[in-house]
C-alpha positions as CSV (number, residue, x, y, z in Angstrom):
1,M,15.2,-64.4,-37.0
2,G,11.9,-63.5,-39.4
3,E,13.1,-60.0,-39.2
4,I,16.5,-60.9,-40.7
5,V,15.6,-63.7,-43.4
6,G,13.3,-61.7,-45.4
7,P,15.4,-58.6,-46.1
8,A,18.4,-60.9,-46.5
9,G,16.5,-62.9,-49.0
10,F,15.8,-60.0,-50.8
11,F,18.8,-58.4,-51.1
12,L,20.4,-62.2,-52.3
13,L,17.5,-61.8,-54.9
14,V,18.5,-58.7,-56.0
15,Y,22.0,-59.7,-56.0
16,G,21.6,-63.1,-58.0
17,I,19.6,-60.9,-60.9
18,V,22.0,-58.0,-61.2
19,Y,25.1,-60.8,-60.9
20,L,23.5,-63.0,-64.1
21,I,23.0,-59.7,-65.8
22,I,26.6,-58.8,-65.9
23,R,27.7,-61.9,-66.6
24,K,25.8,-62.2,-69.6
25,K,27.0,-58.9,-70.9
26,E,30.9,-59.4,-70.0
27,R,30.5,-62.9,-72.0
28,M,28.5,-60.9,-75.4
29,E,31.4,-58.5,-75.3
30,L,33.8,-61.6,-75.4
31,L,31.9,-63.2,-78.7
32,R,31.3,-59.8,-80.1
33,R,35.6,-59.2,-80.1
34,G,36.5,-62.8,-80.9
35,L,37.2,-64.1,-77.7
36,D,36.8,-67.5,-76.2
37,P,33.7,-67.4,-73.5
38,N,35.3,-70.6,-72.0
39,T,37.6,-68.7,-69.5
40,F,34.6,-68.7,-67.4
41,R,34.2,-72.3,-67.3
42,P,34.0,-73.6,-63.7
43,I,36.3,-76.1,-62.2
44,E,35.9,-79.9,-62.9
45,K,33.1,-81.5,-60.4
46,T,36.2,-84.2,-59.5
47,K,38.5,-81.9,-58.7
48,L,36.5,-80.2,-56.8
49,N,35.2,-83.6,-54.7
50,L,38.8,-84.4,-54.9
51,K,39.6,-81.0,-52.9
52,Y,36.7,-81.2,-50.3
53,G,37.3,-85.7,-49.8
54,L,41.2,-84.5,-49.1
55,I,40.3,-81.7,-46.6
56,L,37.7,-83.6,-44.9
57,C,39.7,-86.6,-44.4
58,A,42.2,-84.4,-42.8
59,I,40.4,-82.9,-40.5
60,G,38.9,-86.3,-39.1
61,F,42.2,-87.2,-38.7
62,G,43.3,-83.9,-37.3
63,M,40.4,-84.7,-34.8
64,L,41.3,-88.8,-34.2
65,I,45.0,-87.3,-33.5
66,A,44.1,-84.5,-30.9
67,K,41.8,-87.0,-29.3
68,I,44.8,-88.9,-28.5
69,L,46.9,-85.8,-27.6
70,I,44.7,-85.1,-25.1
71,V,43.6,-88.1,-23.5
72,A,47.7,-88.7,-23.1
73,Q,47.0,-85.4,-21.4
74,I,49.8,-84.2,-23.6
75,M,47.6,-81.3,-24.8
76,E,44.3,-79.5,-23.6
77,P,40.9,-80.2,-25.4
78,Q,40.5,-76.7,-26.7
79,E,44.2,-75.7,-28.1
80,G,44.1,-80.0,-29.0
81,Y,41.4,-80.1,-31.4
82,L,41.8,-76.2,-32.9
83,S,45.0,-76.6,-33.4
84,M,45.4,-80.1,-35.3
85,I,42.3,-79.3,-37.2
86,F,43.9,-76.5,-38.8
87,I,47.6,-78.2,-39.6
88,F,46.3,-81.6,-41.1
89,G,43.3,-79.0,-42.8
90,G,46.0,-77.3,-44.3
91,A,48.5,-80.2,-45.3
92,S,45.9,-81.1,-47.0
93,L,45.5,-78.1,-49.2
94,L,48.8,-77.8,-49.9
95,I,48.7,-81.5,-51.0
96,Y,46.2,-80.9,-53.2
97,Y,48.1,-77.9,-54.5
98,F,51.4,-79.6,-55.2
99,W,49.2,-82.4,-56.9
100,E,47.1,-80.0,-59.0
101,K,50.7,-77.9,-60.2
102,K,52.1,-81.3,-61.1
103,L,49.0,-82.1,-63.4
104,A,49.2,-78.8,-65.0
105,S,52.8,-79.4,-65.7
106,E,51.9,-82.9,-67.2
107,K,49.4,-81.4,-69.3
108,E,51.9,-78.8,-70.7
109,K,54.6,-81.6,-72.0
110,L,51.9,-83.3,-74.0
111,P,51.8,-82.8,-77.8
112,N,48.4,-80.4,-78.7
113,D,46.6,-83.1,-80.2
114,E,46.5,-85.0,-76.8
115,S,46.3,-82.2,-75.0
116,Q,42.6,-81.4,-76.5
117,S,41.3,-84.8,-77.7
118,N,41.3,-85.6,-73.5
119,L,39.0,-82.1,-73.1
């Protein structure tokens, strides 16, 4: 295990340094050209937490449904758990996608004054 961790850690260190150097150059070039560097702004934490919360709840619900189907002898354990986790996990991501799309369309409908004050 130790012979893997050392080289992997070194590779990650070099990759992180190169990534930070390239990112700084990109942002400086955007500033020189007069463009907005906020295009690299990360996703808001609340949206990310909602996404992960939805998927974790859906996976838990999928496991519960799979257990019910297995006890009722409708499905085998391997296919039951795997299929229900993927079905409910995918459904939660679809729900999040349509919810986010709805919020984006509502934000576009707002006048410019209100949409900027919410940021």
